[in-house]
Each structure stands twice: as structure tokens, then as C-alpha cells.
C-alpha positions as a Markdown table, in Angstrom:
| # | Residue | x | y | z |
|---|---|---|---|---|
| 1 | Met | -12.1 | -7.9 | 7.0 |
| 2 | Val | -12.9 | -4.4 | 8.1 |
| 3 | Gly | -11.1 | -1.7 | 6.5 |
| 4 | His | -11.4 | 2.2 | 6.1 |
| 5 | Asp | -10.7 | 2.6 | 2.3 |
| 6 | Tyr | -12.2 | 1.3 | -0.9 |
| 7 | Tyr | -12.5 | -2.0 | -2.2 |
| 8 | Pro | -10.8 | -3.1 | -4.4 |
| 9 | Leu | -8.5 | -0.7 | -4.1 |
| 10 | Asp | -5.5 | -1.3 | -1.4 |
| 11 | Gly | -3.7 | -3.5 | -2.7 |
| 12 | Arg | -2.9 | -5.7 | 1.0 |
| 13 | Ala | -6.3 | -6.1 | 1.8 |
| 14 | Val | -7.2 | -7.3 | -2.1 |
| 15 | Arg | -3.7 | -9.8 | -1.8 |
| 16 | Glu | -4.8 | -11.1 | 1.5 |
| 17 | Ala | -8.7 | -11.4 | 0.9 |
| 18 | Arg | -8.1 | -13.3 | -2.7 |
| 19 | Ala | -5.5 | -15.5 | -0.8 |
| 20 | Ala | -8.0 | -16.4 | 1.9 |
| 21 | Ala | -11.0 | -17.1 | -0.3 |
| 22 | Arg | -8.5 | -19.5 | -2.4 |
| 23 | Ala | -7.7 | -21.2 | 0.7 |
| 24 | Gly | -11.4 | -22.1 | 1.6 |
| 25 | Tyr | -12.5 | -19.5 | 3.8 |
| 26 | Arg | -15.7 | -17.3 | 2.9 |
| 27 | Val | -14.4 | -13.9 | 3.0 |
| 28 | Asp | -16.7 | -10.7 | 3.5 |
| 29 | Val | -14.8 | -7.0 | 3.0 |
| 30 | Ile | -16.4 | -4.2 | 5.2 |
| 31 | Cys | -15.3 | -1.0 | 3.4 |
| 32 | Leu | -16.2 | 2.8 | 2.3 |
| 33 | Val | -18.0 | 3.0 | -0.9 |
| 34 | Asp | -16.7 | 5.3 | -3.8 |
| 35 | Ser | -18.4 | 7.0 | -6.3 |
| 36 | Gly | -19.6 | 4.6 | -9.3 |
| 37 | Gln | -19.5 | 1.7 | -6.5 |
| 38 | Val | -22.5 | -0.5 | -5.6 |
| 39 | Arg | -23.4 | -1.2 | -1.9 |
| 40 | Arg | -23.3 | -5.0 | -2.4 |
| 41 | Glu | -21.2 | -7.2 | -4.7 |
| 42 | Val | -19.2 | -10.2 | -5.5 |
| 43 | Leu | -15.7 | -9.9 | -6.8 |
| 44 | Asp | -13.4 | -13.2 | -7.4 |
| 45 | Ala | -15.5 | -15.0 | -4.9 |
| 46 | Ile | -15.3 | -12.1 | -2.1 |
| 47 | Asn | -18.9 | -10.7 | -0.5 |
| 48 | Val | -18.0 | -6.8 | -0.6 |
| 49 | His | -20.6 | -5.0 | 1.7 |
| 50 | Arg | -20.0 | -1.0 | 1.2 |
| 51 | Ile | -21.2 | 1.3 | 3.9 |
| 52 | Gly | -22.2 | 4.6 | 2.7 |
| 53 | Ile | -19.0 | 6.5 | 3.9 |
| 54 | Thr | -16.7 | 8.0 | 1.3 |
| 55 | Arg | -12.9 | 9.4 | 2.5 |
| 56 | His | -12.3 | 12.8 | 2.8 |
| 57 | Arg | -8.8 | 13.8 | 2.2 |
| 58 | Gly | -7.3 | 16.7 | 3.6 |
| 59 | Ala | -9.9 | 17.2 | 5.7 |
| 60 | Gly | -9.5 | 18.6 | 9.2 |
| 61 | Leu | -9.0 | 17.0 | 12.3 |
| 62 | Phe | -12.5 | 17.2 | 13.8 |
| 63 | Arg | -13.9 | 16.1 | 10.5 |
| 64 | Val | -11.7 | 13.3 | 9.9 |
| 65 | Val | -12.3 | 11.7 | 13.8 |
| 66 | Arg | -15.9 | 11.9 | 12.7 |
| 67 | Glu | -15.4 | 10.0 | 9.7 |
| 68 | Tyr | -13.6 | 7.5 | 11.3 |
| 69 | Val | -16.4 | 7.4 | 14.1 |
| 70 | Ala | -18.7 | 7.2 | 12.3 |
| 71 | Phe | -17.2 | 4.0 | 10.1 |
| 72 | Ala | -16.7 | 2.1 | 13.0 |
| 73 | Val | -19.8 | 2.6 | 14.2 |
| 74 | Arg | -22.0 | 1.5 | 10.8 |
| 75 | Ala | -19.1 | -1.3 | 10.4 |
| 76 | Ser | -19.7 | -2.8 | 13.8 |
| 77 | Ala | -23.2 | -3.1 | 13.1 |
| 78 | Val | -22.2 | -4.9 | 10.1 |
| 79 | Ala | -19.6 | -7.3 | 11.2 |
| 80 | Ile | -21.9 | -8.1 | 14.0 |
| 81 | Arg | -24.7 | -9.2 | 11.8 |
| 82 | Leu | -22.6 | -10.9 | 9.9 |
| 83 | Arg | -21.4 | -12.9 | 12.8 |
| 84 | Ile | -25.0 | -13.6 | 13.7 |
| 85 | Arg | -25.5 | -15.1 | 10.4 |
| 86 | Asp | -22.3 | -17.2 | 10.6 |
| 87 | Arg | -22.9 | -18.5 | 14.3 |
| 88 | Ala | -23.1 | -22.1 | 12.9 |
| 89 | Ala | -19.5 | -21.8 | 11.4 |
| 90 | Cys | -16.7 | -23.8 | 13.5 |
| 91 | Glu | -14.4 | -21.2 | 12.9 |
| 92 | His | -15.0 | -17.2 | 12.6 |
| 93 | Ile | -12.3 | -14.2 | 12.0 |
| 94 | Val | -12.6 | -10.6 | 11.9 |
| 95 | Gln | -9.7 | -9.2 | 10.8 |
| 96 | Val | -9.3 | -5.0 | 10.8 |
| 97 | His | -7.3 | -3.6 | 8.6 |
| 98 | Ala | -5.6 | -0.6 | 10.7 |
| 99 | Pro | -5.1 | 2.9 | 10.6 |
| 100 | Pro | -7.2 | 3.6 | 12.9 |
| 101 | Asp | -6.4 | 1.4 | 15.5 |
| 102 | Phe | -9.7 | 2.3 | 17.4 |
| 103 | Leu | -11.7 | 0.6 | 14.2 |
| 104 | Ile | -10.8 | -2.8 | 16.4 |
| 105 | Val | -14.1 | -2.0 | 18.2 |
| 106 | Ala | -15.6 | -3.7 | 15.3 |
| 107 | Gly | -14.4 | -6.9 | 15.8 |
| 108 | Ile | -15.6 | -6.7 | 19.6 |
| 109 | Val | -19.0 | -7.8 | 20.1 |
| 110 | Pro | -18.2 | -10.8 | 17.3 |
| 111 | Lys | -15.5 | -11.5 | 19.6 |
| 112 | Leu | -17.6 | -11.9 | 22.9 |
| 113 | Leu | -19.6 | -14.0 | 20.5 |
| 114 | Gly | -16.9 | -16.5 | 19.8 |
| 115 | Ser | -15.1 | -14.9 | 16.7 |
| 116 | Lys | -11.3 | -14.5 | 17.0 |
| 117 | Leu | -10.1 | -11.1 | 15.8 |
| 118 | Ile | -6.7 | -10.1 | 14.1 |
| 119 | Leu | -5.4 | -6.4 | 13.9 |
| 120 | Asp | -3.5 | -5.9 | 10.6 |
| 121 | Ile | -1.5 | -2.6 | 11.0 |
| 122 | His | -0.3 | -1.1 | 8.1 |
| 123 | Asp | 0.8 | 2.2 | 9.4 |
| 124 | Leu | 1.2 | 3.4 | 12.9 |
| 125 | Ser | -1.4 | 5.6 | 13.6 |
| 126 | Arg | 0.9 | 7.9 | 15.3 |
| 127 | His | 3.0 | 8.5 | 12.9 |
| 128 | Leu | 0.3 | 9.3 | 10.8 |
| 129 | Tyr | -1.2 | 11.8 | 12.9 |
| 130 | Leu | 2.5 | 13.3 | 13.1 |
| 131 | Ala | 3.0 | 13.7 | 9.7 |
| 132 | Arg | -0.3 | 15.7 | 9.2 |
| 133 | Phe | -0.8 | 17.8 | 12.3 |
| 134 | Gln | 2.6 | 18.0 | 14.3 |
| 135 | Asp | 2.0 | 21.4 | 14.4 |
| 136 | Arg | -1.0 | 21.5 | 16.4 |
| 137 | Arg | -0.4 | 22.6 | 20.2 |
| 138 | Val | -2.2 | 19.2 | 21.4 |
| 139 | Ala | 0.3 | 17.2 | 19.0 |
| 140 | Pro | 2.0 | 15.4 | 22.2 |
| 141 | Phe | -0.8 | 14.4 | 24.2 |
| 142 | Ala | -2.4 | 13.1 | 20.8 |
| 143 | Asn | 0.3 | 11.2 | 20.5 |
| 144 | Arg | 0.3 | 9.7 | 23.7 |
| 145 | Val | -3.1 | 8.7 | 23.1 |
| 146 | Leu | -2.8 | 7.1 | 20.0 |
| 147 | Ala | 0.0 | 4.9 | 21.6 |
| 148 | Leu | -2.5 | 4.0 | 24.1 |
| 149 | Ile | -5.4 | 3.2 | 21.7 |
| 150 | Glu | -2.7 | 1.2 | 19.5 |
| 151 | Arg | -1.8 | -0.7 | 23.1 |
| 152 | Ala | -5.4 | -1.6 | 23.8 |
| 153 | Ala | -6.0 | -2.9 | 20.3 |
| 154 | Cys | -2.8 | -4.9 | 20.0 |
| 155 | Ala | -4.3 | -6.4 | 23.5 |
| 156 | Ile | -7.7 | -6.7 | 22.5 |
| 157 | Ala | -6.9 | -9.0 | 19.4 |
| 158 | Asp | -5.9 | -12.7 | 19.4 |
| 159 | Arg | -2.9 | -12.1 | 16.4 |
| 160 | Val | -1.2 | -8.8 | 15.2 |
| 161 | Ile | 0.0 | -8.6 | 11.9 |
| 162 | Thr | 2.1 | -6.0 | 10.8 |
| 163 | Val | 4.4 | -5.2 | 7.6 |
| 164 | His | 7.8 | -5.4 | 8.2 |
| 165 | Glu | 10.0 | -5.9 | 10.9 |
| 166 | Pro | 10.6 | -2.5 | 12.0 |
| 167 | Tyr | 6.9 | -2.1 | 12.7 |
| 168 | Arg | 7.0 | -5.3 | 14.8 |
| 169 | Arg | 9.8 | -3.9 | 16.8 |
| 170 | Glu | 8.1 | -0.7 | 17.3 |
| 171 | Leu | 4.8 | -2.4 | 18.1 |
| 172 | Thr | 6.4 | -4.8 | 20.8 |
| 173 | Ser | 7.9 | -1.8 | 22.3 |
| 174 | Asn | 4.9 | -0.1 | 23.0 |
| 175 | Gly | 3.4 | -3.0 | 24.8 |
| 176 | Ala | 2.1 | -5.8 | 22.4 |
| 177 | Asp | 2.8 | -9.1 | 23.0 |
| 178 | Ala | 6.0 | -9.9 | 21.1 |
| 179 | Ser | 4.7 | -13.7 | 20.3 |
| 180 | Arg | 1.4 | -12.5 | 18.7 |
| 181 | Val | 3.0 | -10.0 | 16.6 |
| 182 | Val | 3.8 | -11.5 | 13.2 |
| 183 | Val | 5.5 | -9.7 | 9.8 |
| 184 | Val | 3.6 | -10.1 | 6.5 |
| 185 | Met | 5.1 | -7.9 | 4.1 |
| 186 | Asn | 3.3 | -5.8 | 1.4 |
| 187 | Ala | 4.8 | -8.2 | -1.4 |
| 188 | Val | 3.9 | -8.4 | -4.8 |
| 189 | Asp | 1.2 | -10.6 | -5.8 |
| 190 | Asp | 2.9 | -12.3 | -8.8 |
| 191 | Asp | -0.8 | -12.7 | -10.5 |
| 192 | Val | -1.1 | -8.9 | -10.5 |
| 193 | Ile | 1.9 | -8.6 | -12.0 |
| 194 | Ala | 1.3 | -11.2 | -15.3 |
| 195 | Gln | -1.7 | -9.3 | -15.7 |
| 196 | Ala | -0.1 | -5.9 | -15.6 |
| 197 | Ala | 1.8 | -7.4 | -19.1 |
| 198 | Pro | 4.5 | -4.9 | -19.3 |
| 199 | Arg | 5.9 | -4.2 | -22.7 |
| 200 | Ala | 9.1 | -5.4 | -23.9 |
| 201 | Arg | 11.7 | -2.4 | -23.8 |
| 202 | Asn | 14.7 | -3.0 | -26.0 |
| 203 | Gly | 16.5 | 0.1 | -24.2 |
| 204 | Leu | 15.3 | 2.4 | -21.1 |
| 205 | Gly | 15.3 | 6.0 | -22.5 |
| 206 | Pro | 17.5 | 8.4 | -24.6 |
| 207 | Ser | 21.3 | 8.0 | -25.2 |
| 208 | Pro | 22.7 | 11.6 | -25.3 |
| 209 | Glu | 24.7 | 10.3 | -28.8 |
| 210 | Asn | 21.5 | 9.8 | -30.3 |
| 211 | Ala | 19.2 | 13.0 | -30.3 |
| 212 | Gln | 17.1 | 11.5 | -32.8 |
| 213 | Glu | 16.1 | 8.8 | -30.5 |
| 214 | Ser | 15.8 | 11.3 | -27.9 |
| 215 | Arg | 13.5 | 13.2 | -29.4 |
| 216 | Ala | 11.3 | 10.1 | -30.7 |
| 217 | Val | 11.0 | 8.2 | -27.7 |
| 218 | Pro | 9.5 | 9.8 | -24.6 |
| 219 | Phe | 11.5 | 8.7 | -21.4 |
| 220 | Thr | 8.3 | 8.1 | -18.9 |
| 221 | Ile | 8.7 | 8.7 | -15.6 |
| 222 | Ala | 6.1 | 7.5 | -13.1 |
| 223 | Tyr | 4.4 | 7.3 | -9.5 |
| 224 | His | 1.5 | 5.7 | -8.2 |
| 225 | Gly | -0.5 | 6.1 | -5.1 |
| 226 | Ser | -1.7 | 8.4 | -2.7 |
| 227 | Ile | -0.2 | 12.3 | -3.5 |
| 228 | Val | -0.3 | 13.4 | -0.3 |
| 229 | Pro | 2.7 | 16.0 | 1.0 |
| 230 | Thr | 4.5 | 13.6 | 3.2 |
| 231 | Tyr | 4.8 | 11.4 | -0.3 |
| 232 | Gly | 6.6 | 13.8 | -1.7 |
| 233 | Val | 4.9 | 14.1 | -5.1 |
| 234 | Asp | 5.2 | 17.8 | -5.1 |
| 235 | Leu | 9.2 | 17.3 | -5.4 |
| 236 | Ile | 8.5 | 15.2 | -8.9 |
| 237 | Val | 7.3 | 18.1 | -10.4 |
| 238 | Glu | 9.8 | 20.7 | -9.0 |
| 239 | Ala | 12.7 | 18.1 | -10.0 |
| 240 | Leu | 11.4 | 18.1 | -13.9 |
| 241 | Pro | 12.6 | 21.4 | -15.4 |
| 242 | His | 15.9 | 20.3 | -14.3 |
| 243 | Val | 15.3 | 16.7 | -15.7 |
| 244 | Leu | 13.9 | 18.3 | -19.0 |
| 245 | Ser | 17.3 | 20.4 | -19.4 |
| 246 | Glu | 19.3 | 16.8 | -20.0 |
| 247 | Val | 16.2 | 14.8 | -21.4 |
| 248 | Pro | 14.0 | 16.9 | -23.6 |
| 249 | Ala | 11.9 | 14.0 | -24.7 |
| 250 | Leu | 10.0 | 13.5 | -21.1 |
| 251 | Arg | 6.7 | 12.0 | -19.9 |
| 252 | Cys | 5.7 | 12.0 | -16.3 |
| 253 | Leu | 3.0 | 9.6 | -15.4 |
| 254 | Ile | 1.3 | 10.3 | -11.8 |
| 255 | Leu | -1.6 | 7.8 | -11.0 |
| 256 | Gly | -3.5 | 8.7 | -7.8 |
| 257 | Gly | -5.7 | 11.2 | -5.8 |
| 258 | Gly | -5.1 | 12.7 | -2.6 |
| 259 | Asp | -5.4 | 16.3 | -1.1 |
| 260 | Ala | -2.4 | 17.3 | -2.5 |
| 261 | Val | -3.5 | 17.1 | -6.6 |
| 262 | Pro | -4.5 | 20.7 | -6.7 |
| 263 | Ala | -1.2 | 21.9 | -5.4 |
| 264 | Val | 0.9 | 19.6 | -7.7 |
| 265 | Arg | -0.9 | 20.5 | -10.5 |
| 266 | Ala | -0.8 | 24.2 | -9.5 |
| 267 | Arg | 2.7 | 23.8 | -9.7 |
| 268 | Ala | 3.5 | 22.1 | -12.8 |
| 269 | Ala | 1.4 | 24.6 | -14.4 |
| 270 | Glu | 3.5 | 27.6 | -12.4 |
| 271 | Leu | 6.7 | 25.6 | -13.7 |
| 272 | Gly | 5.8 | 25.3 | -17.3 |
| 273 | Val | 6.1 | 21.4 | -16.8 |
| 274 | Ala | 2.2 | 20.6 | -17.4 |
| 275 | Asp | 2.6 | 19.7 | -20.5 |
| 276 | Val | 4.6 | 17.0 | -19.7 |
| 277 | Val | 2.9 | 15.6 | -16.7 |
| 278 | Glu | -0.2 | 13.6 | -16.9 |
| 279 | Leu | -2.3 | 13.7 | -13.7 |
| 280 | Pro | -5.9 | 12.0 | -13.6 |
| 281 | Gly | -6.1 | 12.7 | -10.3 |
| 282 | Arg | -8.1 | 10.0 | -9.0 |
| 283 | Phe | -7.2 | 6.6 | -7.7 |
| 284 | Leu | -7.1 | 3.1 | -9.9 |
| 285 | Pro | -7.5 | -0.4 | -9.0 |
| 286 | Ile | -4.0 | -2.1 | -8.5 |
| 287 | Asp | -4.4 | -3.9 | -11.5 |
| 288 | Val | -5.1 | -1.0 | -13.8 |
| 289 | Ala | -2.9 | 1.3 | -12.3 |
| 290 | Leu | 0.0 | -1.2 | -12.8 |
| 291 | Ala | -0.8 | -2.2 | -16.6 |
| 292 | Arg | -0.1 | 1.8 | -17.0 |
| 293 | Val | 3.1 | 1.8 | -14.9 |
| 294 | Ala | 4.2 | -1.2 | -17.0 |
| 295 | Thr | 4.8 | 1.3 | -20.0 |
| 296 | Ala | 7.1 | 3.5 | -17.9 |
| 297 | Asp | 11.0 | 3.6 | -18.0 |
| 298 | Cys | 11.5 | 4.5 | -14.4 |
| 299 | Gly | 9.9 | 4.4 | -11.1 |
| 300 | Leu | 9.8 | 6.8 | -8.4 |
| 301 | Ile | 9.6 | 6.8 | -4.7 |
| 302 | Pro | 9.9 | 10.4 | -3.5 |
| 303 | Asn | 9.0 | 9.8 | 0.0 |
| 304 | Arg | 10.0 | 13.2 | 2.2 |
| 305 | Pro | 11.7 | 12.6 | 5.3 |
| 306 | Ser | 9.5 | 12.1 | 8.2 |
| 307 | Gln | 8.9 | 9.8 | 11.1 |
| 308 | Leu | 6.3 | 8.4 | 9.3 |
| 309 | Asn | 8.3 | 7.8 | 6.1 |
| 310 | Arg | 11.7 | 7.0 | 7.9 |
| 311 | Phe | 9.4 | 3.6 | 9.1 |
| 312 | Ala | 7.6 | 3.2 | 5.6 |
| 313 | Leu | 8.6 | 0.5 | 3.3 |
| 314 | Ser | 6.1 | 1.6 | 0.2 |
| 315 | Ser | 4.5 | -1.4 | -1.6 |
| 316 | Lys | 5.0 | 0.9 | -4.9 |
| 317 | Leu | 8.7 | -0.3 | -4.5 |
| 318 | Phe | 8.4 | -4.0 | -5.0 |
| 319 | Glu | 5.8 | -3.3 | -7.7 |
| 320 | Tyr | 8.0 | -1.0 | -9.7 |
| 321 | Ile | 11.0 | -3.8 | -9.1 |
| 322 | Ala | 8.7 | -7.1 | -10.0 |
| 323 | Leu | 7.7 | -5.1 | -13.5 |
| 324 | Gly | 11.1 | -4.7 | -14.0 |
| 325 | Leu | 11.7 | -1.0 | -13.8 |
| 326 | Pro | 14.7 | 0.8 | -12.5 |
| 327 | Val | 13.6 | 2.6 | -9.3 |
| 328 | Val | 14.8 | 6.1 | -7.9 |
| 329 | Val | 14.2 | 6.1 | -4.2 |
| 330 | Ala | 14.6 | 8.3 | -1.4 |
| 331 | Arg | 17.6 | 7.4 | 0.9 |
| 332 | Leu | 15.3 | 6.7 | 4.1 |
| 333 | Gln | 16.2 | 4.2 | 6.5 |
| 334 | Thr | 13.5 | 1.2 | 5.5 |
| 335 | Leu | 13.7 | 2.0 | 2.0 |
| 336 | Ala | 17.7 | 1.6 | 2.0 |
| 337 | Ser | 17.8 | -1.3 | 4.2 |
| 338 | His | 15.9 | -3.6 | 1.8 |
| 339 | Phe | 17.7 | -2.9 | -1.5 |
| 340 | Asp | 21.2 | -1.6 | -2.1 |
| 341 | Pro | 22.5 | 1.6 | -4.1 |
| 342 | Asp | 23.3 | -1.4 | -6.7 |
| 343 | Glu | 19.8 | -2.3 | -7.0 |
| 344 | Ala | 18.3 | 0.9 | -6.6 |
| 345 | Thr | 19.3 | 4.4 | -7.5 |
| 346 | Phe | 18.9 | 6.5 | -4.6 |
| 347 | Phe | 18.8 | 10.2 | -4.0 |
| 348 | Glu | 18.5 | 12.4 | -1.0 |
| 349 | Pro | 15.0 | 12.9 | 0.5 |
| 350 | Gly | 13.5 | 15.9 | 0.0 |
| 351 | Asp | 15.9 | 17.4 | -2.5 |
| 352 | Ala | 14.5 | 17.6 | -5.4 |
| 353 | Ile | 17.9 | 18.5 | -7.6 |
| 354 | Ser | 19.3 | 15.3 | -6.1 |
| 355 | Leu | 16.2 | 13.5 | -7.2 |
| 356 | Ala | 16.4 | 15.0 | -11.2 |
| 357 | Arg | 20.1 | 14.0 | -10.9 |
| 358 | Ala | 18.9 | 10.2 | -9.9 |
| 359 | Ile | 16.5 | 10.5 | -12.8 |
| 360 | Ile | 18.9 | 12.1 | -15.2 |
| 361 | Trp | 21.3 | 9.1 | -14.5 |
| 362 | Val | 18.9 | 6.2 | -15.3 |
| 363 | Ala | 17.9 | 8.1 | -18.5 |
| 364 | Met | 21.3 | 8.5 | -19.7 |
| 365 | Asn | 22.6 | 5.0 | -18.3 |
| 366 | Pro | 20.3 | 2.5 | -19.3 |
| 367 | Asp | 22.6 | -0.4 | -19.8 |
| 368 | Glu | 23.6 | 0.3 | -16.1 |
| 369 | Ala | 20.2 | 1.1 | -14.8 |
| 370 | Arg | 18.6 | -2.0 | -16.3 |
| 371 | Ala | 21.5 | -4.2 | -14.6 |
| 372 | Lys | 20.5 | -2.2 | -11.4 |
| 373 | Ala | 16.9 | -3.7 | -12.3 |
| 374 | Glu | 17.7 | -7.2 | -12.8 |
| 375 | Arg | 19.7 | -7.5 | -9.8 |
| 376 | Ala | 16.8 | -5.6 | -7.7 |
| 377 | Gln | 14.2 | -8.4 | -9.3 |
| 378 | Ala | 16.7 | -11.1 | -8.1 |
| 379 | Arg | 16.4 | -9.6 | -4.4 |
| 380 | Gly | 13.3 | -9.0 | -4.7 |
| 381 | Arg | 12.2 | -12.6 | -4.9 |
| 382 | Glu | 13.4 | -12.8 | -1.2 |
| 383 | Tyr | 10.6 | -10.8 | -0.4 |
| 384 | Ser | 7.6 | -12.9 | -2.7 |
| 385 | Trp | 4.1 | -13.0 | -1.8 |
| 386 | Ala | 4.4 | -16.9 | -2.2 |
| 387 | Glu | 6.0 | -16.8 | 1.1 |
| 388 | His | 4.2 | -14.2 | 3.2 |
| 389 | Arg | 0.5 | -15.5 | 1.6 |
| 390 | Ala | 2.0 | -18.2 | 3.3 |
| 391 | Arg | 2.7 | -17.0 | 6.5 |
| 392 | Tyr | -0.7 | -15.4 | 6.2 |
| 393 | Leu | -2.7 | -18.4 | 5.9 |
| 394 | Ala | -0.6 | -19.7 | 9.0 |
| 395 | Val | -2.1 | -16.9 | 10.8 |
| 396 | Leu | -5.5 | -17.6 | 9.8 |
| 397 | Glu | -4.9 | -21.2 | 10.9 |
| 398 | Arg | -3.3 | -20.6 | 14.1 |
| 399 | Thr | -6.1 | -17.6 | 15.2 |
| 400 | Asp | -9.2 | -20.1 | 13.9 |
| 401 | Gly | -7.3 | -23.3 | 15.7 |
| 402 | Ser | -8.0 | -25.5 | 12.8 |
| 403 | Arg | -4.9 | -28.3 | 12.8 |
| 404 | Ser | -5.5 | -28.5 | 9.2 |
| 405 | Ser | -2.4 | -27.6 | 7.1 |
| 406 | Phe | -2.3 | -25.8 | 3.9 |
| 407 | Arg | -2.1 | -28.4 | 2.0 |
| 408 | Arg | -5.8 | -29.6 | 3.3 |
| 409 | Arg | -6.7 | -26.2 | 2.3 |
| 410 | Glu | -5.5 | -26.6 | -1.0 |
| 411 | Ser | -7.6 | -29.4 | -1.6 |
| 412 | Val | -10.9 | -27.8 | -0.1 |
| 413 | Arg | -9.9 | -25.0 | -3.0 |
| 414 | Gly | -10.1 | -27.7 | -5.7 |
| 415 | Asn | -13.2 | -29.0 | -4.3 |
| 416 | Gly | -15.2 | -25.8 | -5.5 |
| 417 | Gly | -13.9 | -23.6 | -2.6 |
| 418 | Arg | -16.1 | -24.8 | 0.0 |
| 419 | Ser | -15.8 | -24.6 | 3.6 |
| 420 | Arg | -17.3 | -23.8 | 7.0 |
| 421 | Arg | -14.8 | -21.4 | 7.2 |
| 422 | Ser | -15.8 | -18.2 | 7.3 |
């Protein structure tokens, strides 16, 4: 696996790496190195190879491109070395996590040496570019170039995986072979949720009839993930003064990192709500983040309206629901198509007042909010990782040409996970 991210951090890469390892594959992950991480280690029987490049969030376009290219070159060298090491293996797959789509170059030489190549598209690069640089003069030209790179990457890959059906339609409309594009959703790993150990709650928050309870028990709202302008974390801070007017015992937990952290902190101080906001400003491993989020009373998906977020289906949404938390969600196309208003509390995207009203409703209507959360959990089982793990492993089987069934793979796992698959 090759991904321009940290490991373990990206939940999707972790889920897929663990699934492959448990199915009998030897898994090597090639990724960035974060501060405090070692270059080489083995985690959950997965060999992690970290390249000496760190992510510069919020950097200018030139620096972003330079970082991507440097990582692609060095990741290619590691992938080639690993392919040569495994030249005797009867099955060998390189899986590239995108964006950026041109990271597919890391798998080209291994493919020429006999490897199969999977492209796993988490987000569309052209949408991400427009979200950050749409005001640039070159934006229309860059969008066309990124669409061409996406089409070429999909053509080079033996299989393409993406996160939901709207992205699959976008990819095929841009020229990808529909027969080679498979949806593996960002479903929640039940093992990770179980480890988060959500606390038992007798009530969701303060009731307007019980002022003493309201003062004694803070109502906690939570967000975890990237803190960038398009994901609307600043809207949470903008909403806090309005929420505090109705819910004076309030706590806001924001976990994650990104280029908008300084602006969010500054806005919280300006609005006089910094004392209710916990914002460490760094990313945490998914299991650690979920253990913190599990103590909250409400999970937030505050995405701003944009082309990127029109198609975004946040894994955070599934995680909050699996933890049993009521969720407040921006009413965006893909998000609203997966859950109904009687399962999630929606607000108008980009509107801090609407967000505040939705949070207040959850706090003041604990029984109804709990009922919504229960219905959402029932719906969430349709998007379970058990089903999508089976889809993912089926993609690996079809890609490596093996005729073995998943049941035979499980027998390999029972024999200590030894296999010639790599």
C-alpha cells in the first residue's frame, strides 16, 4: 500500500491493511513520517515503511506539488525494492491510495515486473483542488489537467476502488471502465468501535426543566478530523455563543489538525468561547480519537457547501452513529441521501445559526435525539464494514487472479497467517 498520509491515521487505509493481513497477505505500507514516529516498524503484523517527508498542510500550490512529487519518487523507489524482494511471490499487488492520482506512478515499474495495480480513490483530486485554489486564474486549466490524470490513472490500474456510488458515477463519466470500478465504503470497523468503549448514558444533555442538572453536567459536542476551511470547523465556533445562550453548561471537543487551527483558535478567543473549546490542534490515531469522542453527547458534521462536499460522505458520520451519538449534519446531497431526518438532525450548510439551533434541539430533546440515534444505528448496519471488507477482499482475489475463496483465506489466517501472497 502506498499513501500520502500518516500510518496509523487514515481510518480507511488502516481498515484495509488489517483486513488484508488477517486474510493472509503480507502487507507493506509506504507512507509519510510524522514527528515522533520511527521510519520502520511492524504494527498488527503490517510492515510500515515511512519516508522522510512530512505533510505541510495549508502550504501554497508550488510547495504542495513539490511535496507530492518528492513523495511519489521516493515511494516508487521503495515499491520497486519491495517488488524485487517479493519476485518469487506468485501474487503481488500494489494498492495506491489517492489523492493525488499521479501517485499511481509508484506502481508502474512493479506492474511491469508482474504486479497487479489497484487505485483506491478516497476523494476526487479535481474537487480537492477547486476547494483550495478555485480563485486562481489557472483553476479551469488545472481542473482539466487533473481530470486527465484521473482518467489515465484509472486506465493504468487493474482495479479501481472508491468510497461510494456518486464517486463511481463521476469516475465512469470521466472515462473510467465501469466494470473495473468497485465501491468499498468508508464503513466503521466494529473492532475499533468496541475498543472505544462508549460510556453508558442515562441522558443526552441538560433539560430545560432542570437548571441544577444543566449547571452540573456539561453537554459535550464533538468533531474529529481535518481542520480545514471547507470542513466548516469554524462554523462550530461561530455557533457556540448562540448555543451557550440556551445551554450554559457546554463543552466543545475538536480533535484534529490542519491549516485552519490558528484561525479557529483566534475566532474562539474573539467570540469569548475559548474556555469551552478543547482544541489540541494535532491528529490522533483513529482508536484514540474515537475513545475521546465516545464521551460526547453529540457528533458534528459541519461541512460547508462546495463541489467537494457535495460528494463527501464523511467516515466521521458513520463513526458517531456506531458509537450511539446523536448527529448534527450539514444537509448536503450525499450526506442526506444516506440518512433520513428521523435518523440525523440536519442544518443548512454554511449557516452557523442553523447549526446552533440543531445543537440546541439535540440538547433540549434528549429522548427524541436518542430515538434518532437508535434508528440511525439500525440504518448504519446496512453500511457495515463486515460487508465492505468482504467486497475489498474480493477485489484483492480478482486482482491477484487467485481462485481461492474467502473461506480458504480464513483457513490461512487460522494457520498463523502464513502465505505467499504479498
